[in-house]
C-alpha positions in Angstrom: 8.9 23.8 -5.9 8.4 20.6 -8.1 10.1 20.9 -11.7 9.4 19.1 -14.8 12.8 19.3 -16.1 12.3 17.9 -19.7 9.9 19.0 -21.7 9.4 20.2 -25.4 7.7 23.0 -27.8 7.4 22.8 -31.2 5.5 23.6 -34.3 5.8 21.6 -37.4 4.4 24.0 -39.7 6.7 26.7 -38.9 9.9 24.7 -38.8 11.5 21.2 -40.2 12.1 18.4 -37.4 13.7 15.5 -39.1 13.5 12.9 -36.2 9.4 13.5 -36.6 9.1 12.3 -39.9 8.5 8.6 -39.1 4.9 7.5 -39.6 4.2 6.1 -36.1 4.8 10.1 -35.0 1.7 11.4 -36.7 0.1 12.0 -33.4 2.4 14.3 -31.7 3.2 16.1 -35.5 1.0 19.0 -34.5 1.9 22.2 -32.7 2.6 22.4 -28.7 3.1 25.6 -26.9 2.8 26.7 -23.3 -1.0 27.2 -23.0 -1.0 23.2 -23.8 1.3 22.6 -20.8 0.2 25.0 -18.2 -3.0 23.1 -17.5 -1.0 19.7 -17.2 1.5 21.2 -15.1 -1.4 22.6 -12.5 -3.2 19.3 -12.8 -0.3 17.2 -11.5 1.1 19.6 -8.9 4.3 20.9 -11.2 5.1 24.2 -10.6 7.7 25.1 -13.4 9.6 23.6 -16.3 12.5 23.5 -18.1 12.3 23.3 -21.9 14.5 21.4 -23.9 15.9 21.8 -27.5 14.3 19.9 -30.6 15.9 20.8 -33.5 19.3 21.7 -34.6 18.8 25.5 -34.9 19.7 28.7 -33.1 16.3 30.3 -33.8 14.6 27.6 -31.9 16.6 28.5 -28.9 16.1 32.3 -29.1 12.3 31.4 -29.6 12.7 29.5 -26.6 14.5 32.1 -24.8 11.7 34.4 -25.5 9.0 32.1 -24.6 10.8 31.5 -21.2 10.8 35.5 -20.6 7.0 35.8 -21.7 6.1 32.7 -19.3 7.1 32.6 -15.2 6.6 28.6 -15.3 9.6 28.1 -17.8 12.5 28.6 -15.5 15.1 27.3 -17.7 15.8 26.6 -21.1 18.6 23.9 -22.7 19.2 25.0 -26.2 21.2 24.4 -28.9 24.4 25.9 -30.2 26.9 24.4 -32.6 29.9 22.8 -30.6 32.0 22.5 -33.6 31.7 26.3 -34.3 34.9 28.1 -33.4 32.6 31.1 -32.8 30.1 29.2 -30.2 31.5 31.3 -27.2 30.6 34.6 -28.9 27.2 32.8 -29.7 26.5 31.9 -26.4 27.4 35.4 -25.0 24.6 36.7 -27.8 22.2 34.5 -26.9 22.3 35.8 -23.0 21.5 39.3 -24.0 18.3 38.5 -25.3 15.0 38.9 -23.6 15.3 35.6 -21.6 18.6 35.0 -21.9 19.3 34.8 -18.1 17.3 31.5 -18.2 19.7 30.0 -20.8 20.9 27.2 -18.2 22.5 24.4 -20.9 23.0 23.3 -24.2 22.2 20.0 -26.1 22.9 18.5 -29.3 21.5 15.1 -30.5 24.4 13.2 -30.2 22.8 9.8 -30.9 21.6 10.8 -34.4 25.6 11.0 -35.1 26.9 8.4 -37.3 30.1 8.5 -35.5 29.6 6.8 -31.6 32.7 9.0 -30.5 31.4 12.2 -31.9 31.6 14.0 -28.6 35.1 13.4 -28.3 36.0 15.1 -31.6 38.4 18.0 -31.0 36.1 20.8 -32.2 33.4 19.5 -30.0 35.6 19.4 -26.8 36.8 23.1 -27.6 33.1 23.9 -28.0 32.3 22.1 -24.6 34.9 24.2 -23.1 33.4 27.5 -24.0 30.0 25.9 -22.6 31.6 25.3 -19.1 33.7 28.4 -19.3 30.0 30.0 -19.0 29.1 27.8 -16.2 26.2 26.2 -18.4 25.4 22.5 -18.2 25.2 20.1 -20.9 22.7 17.6 -21.4 23.7 14.2 -22.8 21.3 12.8 -25.4 23.0 9.3 -26.0 22.1 5.7 -26.4 24.2 2.7 -25.1 26.4 3.3 -28.2 27.4 6.5 -27.3 28.0 6.1 -23.8 31.8 5.2 -23.8 32.2 8.7 -25.4 29.9 10.6 -22.7 31.9 8.9 -20.0 35.4 9.7 -21.7 34.1 13.5 -21.8 32.5 13.3 -18.3 35.8 12.7 -17.1 37.6 15.1 -19.2 35.5 17.9 -17.2 35.6 16.9 -14.0 34.4 20.4 -12.8 31.8 21.0 -15.1 28.5 19.4 -14.9 26.6 17.1 -17.3 23.2 15.8 -17.4 22.0 12.4 -18.9 18.8 12.7 -20.7 16.3 9.7 -20.5 18.8 7.5 -19.2 20.6 6.9 -22.0 17.4 5.5 -23.6 17.3 1.8 -22.1 15.9 -0.7 -24.7 13.1 -1.4 -22.3 10.9 -3.0 -25.0 13.3 -5.6 -25.6 13.7 -6.4 -21.8 16.8 -4.3 -21.5 20.8 -5.2 -22.0 23.6 -5.9 -19.6 25.7 -3.2 -21.8 23.0 -0.4 -21.3 23.4 -1.4 -17.5 27.3 -1.6 -17.1 28.0 1.5 -19.0 25.2 3.5 -17.3 27.3 2.5 -14.2 30.5 3.8 -15.7 29.3 7.0 -16.7 27.5 7.3 -13.1 30.7 6.7 -11.8 31.7 10.2 -12.6 30.0 12.4 -9.8 29.6 15.5 -12.2 26.7 13.4 -14.2 22.8 13.7 -13.4 20.4 11.3 -14.8 17.3 12.4 -15.9 14.3 9.6 -15.1 12.6 10.6 -18.4 11.5 9.1 -21.9 11.1 5.6 -20.2 7.6 5.0 -21.2 8.3 5.7 -24.9 11.3 3.1 -24.7 8.6 0.5 -23.9 6.1 -0.9 -25.8 3.8 2.3 -26.1 0.5 0.2 -25.8 1.8 -2.1 -23.2 3.8 -0.5 -20.2 2.9 0.2 -16.6 5.1 1.3 -13.5 6.1 -2.2 -12.5 7.6 -2.7 -15.8 9.5 0.9 -15.6 10.9 0.2 -12.5 13.8 -2.1 -12.5 15.4 0.4 -15.1 14.4 3.6 -12.4 16.0 1.2 -9.7 19.1 0.9 -11.6 19.7 4.2 -12.3 19.0 5.2 -8.8 21.5 2.6 -7.6 24.2 4.1 -10.0 23.4 7.6 -9.3 22.3 7.7 -5.9 19.2 10.3 -4.9 21.1 13.1 -5.1 21.4 13.0 -8.7 18.0 11.8 -10.0 15.9 14.3 -12.2 12.2 13.8 -13.1 11.1 14.8 -16.7 8.0 14.4 -18.1 9.4 14.3 -22.0 6.4 16.1 -22.9 5.0 15.8 -25.4 6.9 13.0 -27.1 5.7 11.3 -24.0 2.2 11.4 -25.3 3.0 8.4 -27.7 2.6 6.0 -24.9 0.4 8.1 -22.3 -1.0 11.0 -21.1 0.8 13.4 -19.3 -0.7 12.4 -16.0 0.1 8.8 -16.5 3.7 9.2 -17.1 4.0 11.7 -14.3 2.2 9.3 -12.0 4.1 6.1 -13.1 7.4 7.9 -12.5 6.4 9.1 -9.1 5.5 5.9 -8.1 8.8 4.4 -9.0 10.6 7.0 -7.5 8.2 7.0 -4.4 8.7 3.2 -4.1 12.9 4.3 -3.7 12.3 6.0 -0.8 10.3 9.6 0.1 13.7 11.4 -0.2 14.4 10.0 -3.6 10.9 11.2 -5.0 11.4 14.6 -3.2 14.9 15.3 -4.6 14.2 14.1 -8.1 11.1 16.5 -8.2 13.0 19.5 -7.8 16.2 20.4 -5.8 18.2 17.9 -7.7 17.4 20.1 -11.1 18.3 23.2 -9.4 21.8 21.8 -8.8 22.5 20.5 -12.1 21.4 23.6 -13.9 22.1 26.2 -11.4 18.9 27.4 -11.0 18.1 30.1 -8.6 
């Protein structure tokens, strides 16, 4: 089974997405749903996907679970829940009772939008993570270089729990990369309980001037750091449409991963996601 472990659904006419307000994001400021994704998966040989949170709202998580319940190809939901809420455990338990609740596989918060680079280390956040891991869920790190030290400290604080780094921590590809990103990603990778999504890279490059060759050094670096057993493919559709079509993004990442070896490619497109998210 080939898995796209990172895609989104949204409808700006029905909900507010603060991060979508920038003028350059106008091309994706419209509704995207399962019916839009289905032909893209089929055309690119992808069997299933994991839908990931877009906004900080329990209503969205509930909606995604309902979609997953009605859509066999959506095999997992990484939703949102308030990590600072003392009742987060009760919230997670309630979500699991909803239609599609069995497909809740993880939780994510847009940490890189927090003013505090050490937000993850706050007592109430660490308490919330404890509740997530008590239910055998995975936590997705949505961080940039600035927040990587806090992510590393958090991964060390929960050595028996599972974390997934989204978009390889958004390396500054358009600027040619940075030593700080490279070193901090390596430090996080040294924690054996963290997987890395090879996703969202084209949109960190210059949207109208990128190709697989220019993405490859960044894929190669995370592959060196995490190894073939902890890399996970994700399209980041429909955000990726800012830089290219689903097929162009999938093709470029597949080229990069295949260049690292057939085994690396095969694991990144399936088995590693199953392991990281405990997919049945």
